[in-house]
C-alpha positions as protocol buffer text, in pm:
chain_id: "A"
residue {
  index: 1
  type: UNK
  ca { x: -500 y: -877 z: -442 }
}
residue {
  index: 2
  type: UNK
  ca { x: -186 y: -989 z: -700 }
}
residue {
  index: 3
  type: UNK
  ca { x: 145 y: -940 z: -510 }
}
residue {
  index: 4
  type: UNK
  ca { x: 451 y: -949 z: -727 }
}
residue {
  index: 5
  type: UNK
  ca { x: 768 y: -970 z: -522 }
}
residue {
  index: 6
  type: UNK
  ca { x: 1096 y: -888 z: -698 }
}
residue {
  index: 7
  type: UNK
  ca { x: 1465 y: -837 z: -579 }
}
residue {
  index: 8
  type: UNK
  ca { x: 1745 y: -681 z: -770 }
}
residue {
  index: 9
  type: UNK
  ca { x: 2071 y: -765 z: -610 }
}
residue {
  index: 10
  type: UNK
  ca { x: 1893 y: -940 z: -309 }
}
residue {
  index: 11
  type: UNK
  ca { x: 1814 y: -1329 z: -238 }
}
residue {
  index: 12
  type: UNK
  ca { x: 1458 y: -1303 z: -164 }
}
residue {
  index: 13
  type: UNK
  ca { x: 1412 y: -1526 z: 128 }
}
residue {
  index: 14
  type: UNK
  ca { x: 1063 y: -1675 z: 254 }
}
residue {
  index: 15
  type: UNK
  ca { x: 1102 y: -1457 z: 547 }
}
residue {
  index: 16
  type: UNK
  ca { x: 1106 y: -1128 z: 333 }
}
residue {
  index: 17
  type: UNK
  ca { x: 843 y: -1259 z: 142 }
}
residue {
  index: 18
  type: UNK
  ca { x: 631 y: -1345 z: 463 }
}
residue {
  index: 19
  type: UNK
  ca { x: 706 y: -1008 z: 590 }
}
residue {
  index: 20
  type: UNK
  ca { x: 616 y: -795 z: 299 }
}
residue {
  index: 21
  type: UNK
  ca { x: 274 y: -999 z: 226 }
}
residue {
  index: 22
  type: UNK
  ca { x: 199 y: -965 z: 640 }
}
residue {
  index: 23
  type: UNK
  ca { x: 269 y: -595 z: 631 }
}
residue {
  index: 24
  type: UNK
  ca { x: 68 y: -545 z: 320 }
}
residue {
  index: 25
  type: UNK
  ca { x: -240 y: -699 z: 472 }
}
residue {
  index: 26
  type: UNK
  ca { x: -259 y: -380 z: 681 }
}
residue {
  index: 27
  type: UNK
  ca { x: -300 y: -176 z: 372 }
}
residue {
  index: 28
  type: UNK
  ca { x: -562 y: -371 z: 243 }
}
residue {
  index: 29
  type: UNK
  ca { x: -758 y: -397 z: 549 }
}
residue {
  index: 30
  type: UNK
  ca { x: -786 y: -28 z: 521 }
}
residue {
  index: 31
  type: UNK
  ca { x: -874 y: -44 z: 152 }
}
residue {
  index: 32
  type: UNK
  ca { x: -1000 y: -359 z: -18 }
}
residue {
  index: 33
  type: UNK
  ca { x: -1017 y: -237 z: -377 }
}
residue {
  index: 34
  type: UNK
  ca { x: -688 y: -280 z: -461 }
}
residue {
  index: 35
  type: UNK
  ca { x: -607 y: -486 z: -785 }
}
residue {
  index: 36
  type: UNK
  ca { x: -238 y: -621 z: -779 }
}
residue {
  index: 37
  type: UNK
  ca { x: 86 y: -447 z: -603 }
}
residue {
  index: 38
  type: UNK
  ca { x: 444 y: -470 z: -740 }
}
residue {
  index: 39
  type: UNK
  ca { x: 723 y: -453 z: -491 }
}
residue {
  index: 40
  type: UNK
  ca { x: 1070 y: -441 z: -568 }
}
residue {
  index: 41
  type: UNK
  ca { x: 1329 y: -482 z: -287 }
}
residue {
  index: 42
  type: UNK
  ca { x: 1692 y: -342 z: -381 }
}
residue {
  index: 43
  type: UNK
  ca { x: 2040 y: -362 z: -252 }
}
residue {
  index: 44
  type: UNK
  ca { x: 2318 y: -99 z: -337 }
}
residue {
  index: 45
  type: UNK
  ca { x: 2646 y: -164 z: -108 }
}
residue {
  index: 46
  type: UNK
  ca { x: 2510 y: -50 z: 206 }
}
residue {
  index: 47
  type: UNK
  ca { x: 2198 y: 132 z: 112 }
}
residue {
  index: 48
  type: UNK
  ca { x: 1847 y: -135 z: 113 }
}
residue {
  index: 49
  type: UNK
  ca { x: 1579 y: 57 z: -95 }
}
residue {
  index: 50
  type: UNK
  ca { x: 1208 y: -85 z: -105 }
}
residue {
  index: 51
  type: UNK
  ca { x: 947 y: 58 z: -336 }
}
residue {
  index: 52
  type: UNK
  ca { x: 592 y: -42 z: -424 }
}
residue {
  index: 53
  type: UNK
  ca { x: 321 y: 47 z: -672 }
}
residue {
  index: 54
  type: UNK
  ca { x: -54 y: -44 z: -589 }
}
residue {
  index: 55
  type: UNK
  ca { x: -284 y: -42 z: -854 }
}
residue {
  index: 56
  type: UNK
  ca { x: -623 y: 64 z: -721 }
}
residue {
  index: 57
  type: UNK
  ca { x: -984 y: 90 z: -877 }
}
residue {
  index: 58
  type: UNK
  ca { x: -898 y: 449 z: -1052 }
}
residue {
  index: 59
  type: UNK
  ca { x: -549 y: 502 z: -868 }
}
residue {
  index: 60
  type: UNK
  ca { x: -214 y: 406 z: -923 }
}
residue {
  index: 61
  type: UNK
  ca { x: -42 y: 447 z: -550 }
}
residue {
  index: 62
  type: UNK
  ca { x: 366 y: 507 z: -548 }
}
residue {
  index: 63
  type: UNK
  ca { x: 610 y: 477 z: -253 }
}
residue {
  index: 64
  type: UNK
  ca { x: 951 y: 432 z: -177 }
}
residue {
  index: 65
  type: UNK
  ca { x: 1182 y: 429 z: 133 }
}
residue {
  index: 66
  type: UNK
  ca { x: 1558 y: 374 z: 207 }
}
residue {
  index: 67
  type: UNK
  ca { x: 1736 y: 262 z: 523 }
}
residue {
  index: 68
  type: UNK
  ca { x: 2020 y: 50 z: 627 }
}
residue {
  index: 69
  type: UNK
  ca { x: 1816 y: -253 z: 681 }
}
residue {
  index: 70
  type: UNK
  ca { x: 1576 y: -422 z: 465 }
}
residue {
  index: 71
  type: UNK
  ca { x: 1301 y: -465 z: 741 }
}
residue {
  index: 72
  type: UNK
  ca { x: 1316 y: -101 z: 847 }
}
residue {
  index: 73
  type: UNK
  ca { x: 1281 y: 8 z: 444 }
}
residue {
  index: 74
  type: UNK
  ca { x: 983 y: -216 z: 421 }
}
residue {
  index: 75
  type: UNK
  ca { x: 849 y: -106 z: 728 }
}
residue {
  index: 76
  type: UNK
  ca { x: 871 y: 228 z: 623 }
}
residue {
  index: 77
  type: UNK
  ca { x: 736 y: 183 z: 264 }
}
residue {
  index: 78
  type: UNK
  ca { x: 433 y: 60 z: 437 }
}
residue {
  index: 79
  type: UNK
  ca { x: 371 y: 334 z: 660 }
}
residue {
  index: 80
  type: UNK
  ca { x: 377 y: 559 z: 319 }
}
residue {
  index: 81
  type: UNK
  ca { x: 174 y: 321 z: 159 }
}
residue {
  index: 82
  type: UNK
  ca { x: -114 y: 307 z: 413 }
}
residue {
  index: 83
  type: UNK
  ca { x: -114 y: 712 z: 444 }
}
residue {
  index: 84
  type: UNK
  ca { x: -153 y: 721 z: 81 }
}
residue {
  index: 85
  type: UNK
  ca { x: -463 y: 477 z: 89 }
}
residue {
  index: 86
  type: UNK
  ca { x: -640 y: 635 z: 355 }
}
residue {
  index: 87
  type: UNK
  ca { x: -584 y: 961 z: 210 }
}
residue {
  index: 88
  type: UNK
  ca { x: -730 y: 812 z: -150 }
}
residue {
  index: 89
  type: UNK
  ca { x: -1012 y: 637 z: 68 }
}
residue {
  index: 90
  type: UNK
  ca { x: -1155 y: 942 z: 275 }
}
residue {
  index: 91
  type: UNK
  ca { x: -1109 y: 1117 z: -137 }
}
residue {
  index: 92
  type: UNK
  ca { x: -1315 y: 852 z: -323 }
}
residue {
  index: 93
  type: UNK
  ca { x: -1574 y: 846 z: -14 }
}
residue {
  index: 94
  type: UNK
  ca { x: -1892 y: 1095 z: -24 }
}
residue {
  index: 95
  type: UNK
  ca { x: -1855 y: 1362 z: 255 }
}
residue {
  index: 96
  type: UNK
  ca { x: -2128 y: 1590 z: 150 }
}
residue {
  index: 97
  type: UNK
  ca { x: -2415 y: 1429 z: 365 }
}
residue {
  index: 98
  type: UNK
  ca { x: -2635 y: 1298 z: 97 }
}
residue {
  index: 99
  type: UNK
  ca { x: -2644 y: 955 z: 253 }
}
residue {
  index: 100
  type: UNK
  ca { x: -2974 y: 741 z: 284 }
}
residue {
  index: 101
  type: UNK
  ca { x: -3092 y: 943 z: 619 }
}
residue {
  index: 102
  type: UNK
  ca { x: -3067 y: 1283 z: 407 }
}
residue {
  index: 103
  type: UNK
  ca { x: -3265 y: 1191 z: 117 }
}
residue {
  index: 104
  type: UNK
  ca { x: -3536 y: 1024 z: 319 }
}
residue {
  index: 105
  type: UNK
  ca { x: -3572 y: 1374 z: 495 }
}
residue {
  index: 106
  type: UNK
  ca { x: -3584 y: 1567 z: 198 }
}
residue {
  index: 107
  type: UNK
  ca { x: -3878 y: 1366 z: 40 }
}
residue {
  index: 108
  type: UNK
  ca { x: -4089 y: 1355 z: 338 }
}
């Protein structure tokens, strides 16, 4: 997965980059068909905002979170993205019971 992290009015430190990549690995663990991700971290006075767009095969997922601390905003963002990826994965998965066992039973 290609990862692009940018900051608006905030200096991107190595610890922030490491934190974002570590948290995004949790999303990638649930759904491995992610093509790339773009994360934008913004600070406006005391408001810290984190937003991300994930490009998956067949869908673009977008989420954003606002908090008083950047690390809290990133945590909330990852929680939202994790929920979206799990929901998307369930929709993509075939739940109609026409798996290999069912087809083998129908042929006999």
